C-alpha positions as a Python dict, from the first residue, in 0.01 Angstrom:
ca = {
    (1, 'E'): (0, 0, 0),
    (2, 'E'): (-339, 141, -89),
    (3, 'R'): (-232, 495, -10),
    (4, 'M'): (102, 476, -192),
    (5, 'S'): (-47, 313, -504),
    (6, 'G'): (-323, 566, -554),
    (7, 'L'): (-604, 311, -518),
    (8, 'I'): (-787, 517, -259),
    (9, 'P'): (-1166, 481, -247),
    (10, 'L'): (-1351, 805, -304),
    (11, 'S'): (-1556, 733, 9),
    (12, 'K'): (-1238, 750, 221),
    (13, 'I'): (-1130, 1077, 67),
    (14, 'E'): (-1473, 1226, 129),
    (15, 'Q'): (-1468, 1105, 489),
    (16, 'I'): (-1131, 1271, 545),
    (17, 'A'): (-1263, 1593, 389),
    (18, 'Q'): (-1572, 1591, 612),
    (19, 'I'): (-1359, 1563, 926),
    (20, 'Y'): (-1131, 1837, 797),
    (21, 'H'): (-1416, 2078, 727),
    (22, 'K'): (-1564, 2023, 1073),
    (23, 'Y'): (-1253, 2032, 1290),
    (24, 'G'): (-988, 2203, 1077),
    (25, 'V'): (-747, 1915, 1143),
    (26, 'V'): (-735, 1545, 1062),
    (27, 'V'): (-479, 1275, 1144),
    (28, 'L'): (-388, 979, 924),
    (29, 'L'): (-171, 701, 1064),
    (30, 'D'): (55, 489, 842),
    (31, 'A'): (21, 738, 557),
    (32, 'F'): (378, 672, 436),
    (33, 'P'): (626, 386, 480),
    (34, 'V'): (868, 449, 766),
    (35, 'S'): (1158, 373, 531),
    (36, 'V'): (1056, 662, 304),
    (37, 'I'): (1032, 903, 596),
    (38, 'D'): (1365, 790, 744),
    (39, 'D'): (1539, 853, 412),
    (40, 'I'): (1386, 1201, 389),
    (41, 'S'): (1472, 1268, 753),
    (42, 'N'): (1842, 1201, 698),
    (43, 'Y'): (1850, 1432, 397),
    (44, 'A'): (1657, 1715, 567),
    (45, 'T'): (1865, 1690, 884),
    (46, 'R'): (2187, 1731, 687),
    (47, 'S'): (2046, 2042, 519),
    (48, 'F'): (1955, 2190, 857),
    (49, 'E'): (2299, 2118, 1002),
    (50, 'F'): (2464, 2278, 699),
    (51, 'L'): (2251, 2589, 736),
    (52, 'M'): (2327, 2618, 1107),
    (53, 'N'): (2699, 2602, 1026),
    (54, 'R'): (2656, 2877, 766),
    (55, 'T'): (2492, 3106, 1020),
    (56, 'K'): (2786, 3048, 1252),
    (57, 'V'): (3034, 3138, 974),
    (58, 'L'): (2844, 3460, 911),
    (59, 'G'): (2827, 3542, 1281),
    (60, 'L'): (2449, 3564, 1278),
    (61, 'N'): (2229, 3553, 1587),
    (62, 'R'): (2027, 3237, 1548),
    (63, 'D'): (1752, 3367, 1774),
    (64, 'T'): (1673, 3646, 1527),
    (65, 'L'): (1720, 3467, 1195),
    (66, 'W'): (1483, 3608, 934),
    (67, 'S'): (1547, 3503, 575),
    (68, 'K'): (1369, 3315, 300),
    (69, 'E'): (1586, 3008, 371),
    (70, 'I'): (1531, 2993, 746),
    (71, 'A'): (1342, 3192, 1009),
    (72, 'A'): (1354, 3176, 1386),
    (73, 'R'): (1016, 3112, 1546),
    (74, 'P'): (908, 3191, 1903),
    (75, 'G'): (1021, 2954, 2175),
    (76, 'G'): (1346, 2820, 2028),
    (77, 'R'): (1222, 2687, 1695),
    (78, 'F'): (1342, 2718, 1338),
    (79, 'D'): (1141, 2707, 1016),
    (80, 'M'): (1362, 2609, 721),
    (81, 'T'): (1287, 2603, 349),
    (82, 'Y'): (1649, 2571, 232),
    (83, 'N'): (1712, 2283, -11),
    (84, 'L'): (1358, 2151, 33),
    (85, 'N'): (1248, 2202, -326),
    (86, 'S'): (1467, 1907, -419),
    (87, 'E'): (1302, 1620, -607),
    (88, 'K'): (1394, 1415, -300),
    (89, 'Y'): (1063, 1527, -150),
    (90, 'D'): (846, 1457, -454),
    (91, 'T'): (754, 1119, -304),
    (92, 'I'): (561, 1317, -44),
    (93, 'R'): (445, 1617, -247),
    (94, 'E'): (319, 1407, -538),
    (95, 'S'): (187, 1111, -342),
    (96, 'P'): (-151, 977, -458),
    (97, 'L'): (-286, 1012, -105),
    (98, 'L'): (-203, 1380, -63),
    (99, 'S'): (-295, 1465, -420),
    (100, 'S'): (-638, 1304, -386),
    (101, 'I'): (-713, 1484, -62),
    (102, 'M'): (-591, 1821, -188),
    (103, 'Y'): (-790, 1793, -509),
    (104, 'N'): (-1097, 1744, -292),
    (105, 'L'): (-1020, 2034, -56),
    (106, 'L'): (-860, 2284, -294),
    (107, 'G'): (-960, 2183, -645),
    (108, 'Y'): (-761, 2042, -935),
    (109, 'K'): (-566, 2364, -990),
    (110, 'M'): (-415, 2354, -642),
    (111, 'K'): (-40, 2411, -607),
    (112, 'V'): (241, 2323, -369),
    (113, 'M'): (302, 2659, -206),
    (114, 'R'): (595, 2565, 18),
    (115, 'T'): (792, 2274, 158),
    (116, 'G'): (960, 2331, 491),
    (117, 'L'): (1113, 2181, 803),
    (118, 'I'): (1021, 2291, 1154),
    (119, 'V'): (1284, 2210, 1414),
    (120, 'S'): (1217, 2236, 1787),
    (121, 'T'): (1534, 2251, 1993),
    (122, 'P'): (1576, 2092, 2338),
    (123, 'G'): (1454, 2331, 2606),
    (124, 'S'): (1224, 2523, 2372),
    (125, 'G'): (920, 2663, 2548),
    (126, 'S'): (553, 2653, 2461),
    (127, 'Q'): (425, 2897, 2204),
    (128, 'R'): (105, 3097, 2213),
    (129, 'F'): (-182, 2968, 2003),
    (130, 'H'): (-167, 3118, 1655),
    (131, 'S'): (-285, 3060, 1300),
    (132, 'D'): (-41, 3066, 1009),
    (133, 'G'): (-185, 3388, 872),
    (134, 'P'): (-476, 3631, 890),
    (135, 'P'): (-823, 3569, 747),
    (136, 'L'): (-868, 3651, 381),
    (137, 'F'): (-1152, 3898, 435),
    (138, 'V'): (-1244, 4119, 728),
    (139, 'Q'): (-1571, 4309, 738),
    (140, 'G'): (-1618, 4537, 1036),
    (141, 'F'): (-1551, 4331, 1348),
    (142, 'S'): (-1589, 3992, 1183),
    (143, 'T'): (-1424, 3780, 918),
    (144, 'L'): (-1594, 3626, 619),
    (145, 'Y'): (-1574, 3248, 608),
    (146, 'T'): (-1433, 3096, 291),
    (147, 'P'): (-1370, 2736, 189),
    (148, 'P'): (-1013, 2611, 246),
    (149, 'F'): (-753, 2807, 52),
    (150, 'C'): (-436, 2671, 215),
    (151, 'V'): (-377, 2333, 381),
    (152, 'N'): (-71, 2222, 577),
    (153, 'A'): (49, 1864, 574),
    (154, 'F'): (268, 1784, 877),
    (155, 'L'): (489, 1473, 863),
    (156, 'P'): (683, 1404, 1183),
    (157, 'L'): (1036, 1282, 1112),
    (158, 'V'): (1057, 1150, 1469),
    (159, 'N'): (787, 994, 1684),
    (160, 'L'): (598, 1273, 1860),
    (161, 'T'): (586, 1227, 2237),
    (162, 'K'): (476, 1440, 2531),
    (163, 'N'): (842, 1532, 2588),
    (164, 'N'): (963, 1651, 2247),
    (165, 'G'): (721, 1935, 2179),
    (166, 'P'): (421, 1800, 1987),
    (167, 'T'): (173, 2047, 1838),
    (168, 'A'): (-154, 2133, 2014),
    (169, 'Y'): (-462, 2225, 1809),
    (170, 'V'): (-785, 2411, 1883),
    (171, 'L'): (-1047, 2205, 1703),
    (172, 'G'): (-1289, 2405, 1489),
    (173, 'S'): (-1094, 2729, 1527),
    (174, 'H'): (-1070, 2767, 1148),
    (175, 'L'): (-1440, 2857, 1160),
    (176, 'I'): (-1399, 3153, 1397),
    (177, 'E'): (-1557, 3467, 1253),
    (178, 'Q'): (-1565, 3738, 1524),
    (179, 'M'): (-1242, 3937, 1559),
    (180, 'D'): (-1277, 3932, 1939),
    (181, 'D'): (-1284, 3554, 1929),
    (182, 'H'): (-967, 3551, 1718),
    (183, 'E'): (-795, 3735, 2003),
    (184, 'K'): (-944, 3519, 2278),
    (185, 'V'): (-841, 3189, 2119),
    (186, 'K'): (-475, 3291, 2138),
    (187, 'D'): (-501, 3227, 2513),
    (188, 'F'): (-702, 2907, 2477),
    (189, 'P'): (-642, 2667, 2770),
    (190, 'L'): (-385, 2408, 2669),
    (191, 'A'): (-574, 2144, 2865),
    (192, 'E'): (-877, 2193, 2640),
    (193, 'S'): (-681, 2165, 2316),
    (194, 'V'): (-593, 1842, 2138),
    (195, 'I'): (-242, 1701, 2102),
    (196, 'F'): (-175, 1417, 1860),
    (197, 'Y'): (121, 1192, 1939),
    (198, 'V'): (181, 1096, 1580),
    (199, 'P'): (445, 831, 1500),
    (200, 'V'): (681, 838, 1204),
    (201, 'G'): (481, 757, 891),
    (202, 'G'): (177, 946, 1018),
    (203, 'L'): (33, 1263, 872),
    (204, 'V'): (-150, 1563, 1016),
    (205, 'L'): (-351, 1788, 785),
    (206, 'F'): (-468, 2120, 920),
    (207, 'D'): (-612, 2442, 787),
    (208, 'Y'): (-401, 2758, 748),
    (209, 'R'): (-657, 2925, 977),
    (210, 'T'): (-655, 2660, 1251),
    (211, 'Y'): (-505, 2785, 1576),
    (212, 'H'): (-218, 2571, 1697),
    (213, 'M'): (97, 2592, 1906),
    (214, 'G'): (418, 2401, 1961),
    (215, 'T'): (444, 2269, 2317),
    (216, 'S'): (762, 2259, 2524),
    (217, 'N'): (1045, 2033, 2414),
    (218, 'T'): (1165, 1898, 2748),
    (219, 'G'): (1366, 1622, 2585),
    (220, 'K'): (1733, 1615, 2489),
    (221, 'T'): (1701, 1585, 2111),
    (222, 'L'): (1582, 1796, 1820),
    (223, 'R'): (1227, 1741, 1700),
    (224, 'H'): (1188, 1762, 1321),
    (225, 'I'): (860, 1797, 1134),
    (226, 'L'): (851, 1817, 755),
    (227, 'Y'): (560, 2012, 615),
    (228, 'V'): (411, 2072, 273),
    (229, 'S'): (169, 2362, 229),
    (230, 'F'): (-82, 2325, -53),
    (231, 'S'): (-296, 2618, -164),
    (232, 'K'): (-531, 2763, -422),
    (233, 'P'): (-333, 2879, -729),
    (234, 'W'): (-392, 3248, -651),
    (235, 'F'): (-289, 3239, -286),
    (236, 'V'): (44, 3390, -181),
    (237, 'D'): (172, 3369, 177),
    (238, 'S'): (359, 3693, 252),
    (239, 'W'): (359, 3654, 630),
    (240, 'N'): (594, 3375, 724),
    (241, 'F'): (913, 3447, 528),
    (242, 'P'): (1078, 3762, 390),
    (243, 'D'): (1230, 3806, 44),
    (244, 'E'): (1581, 3858, 182),
    (245, 'S'): (1823, 3570, 133),
    (246, 'L'): (2086, 3435, 369),
    (247, 'F'): (2310, 3360, 71),
    (248, 'F'): (2253, 3628, -193),
    (249, 'D'): (2214, 4005, -191),
    (250, 'R'): (1933, 4186, -373),
    (251, 'E'): (2137, 4186, -696),
    (252, 'G'): (2179, 3810, -682),
    (253, 'N'): (2546, 3819, -581),
    (254, 'L'): (2681, 3564, -335),
    (255, 'I'): (2724, 3725, 6),
    (256, 'K'): (3085, 3743, 119),
    (257, 'G'): (3181, 3457, 348),
    (258, 'I'): (2923, 3209, 221),
    (259, 'N'): (3171, 3006, 21),
    (260, 'E'): (3445, 3014, 283),
}
């Protein structure tokens, strides 16, 4: 109730920020009511199913999907942004809890950069450790540390278990400066990383620079995670999605077959 109402003590926000700055990731349990997440889950799942049917109509190879609405990720995963700018998700994007934390980490001019859905399919394998993008500045063989400029908020739409492909994190990896170390951490031992088995209603915040990986989904069901990426107003992510659309050509015309 405290988190949904906006009555969040400044001391709690500062504590969350301190953990974030040190480790590059922080977990909050019971951040949102399960009923709110379940409602969002049903809506997002329908959007994903619709998009998968559209790719079938167009005869596209799902393993190589690369569009601004959906992109295939290594190991049998999909990253979808289609239909996620709907006001349906404003309960999450504009929540007092997230807003308070993001104001602390990114400043009052922060923006919602992207809302997306990551889906891990049954049988998907483990990824390699990776960050969501390169460092802002590289000087010689090292990177220049900057305060947070992009923060991801992960909200599991199903309970994360050891069987459905939870995410592993390398704590403190957002602070890596040497380019050699950026390469080495990609092969970081999984056993030395941290995996959070977050239930529905929980929230994981992690830095754009934090190295992480999806683990194997050995279960029999899809694993959905909604995410909201907040950033500084000047930051643009040009790495994770192209400009090409699955529905429209470069002139804005509906691609043949979409409305069939």
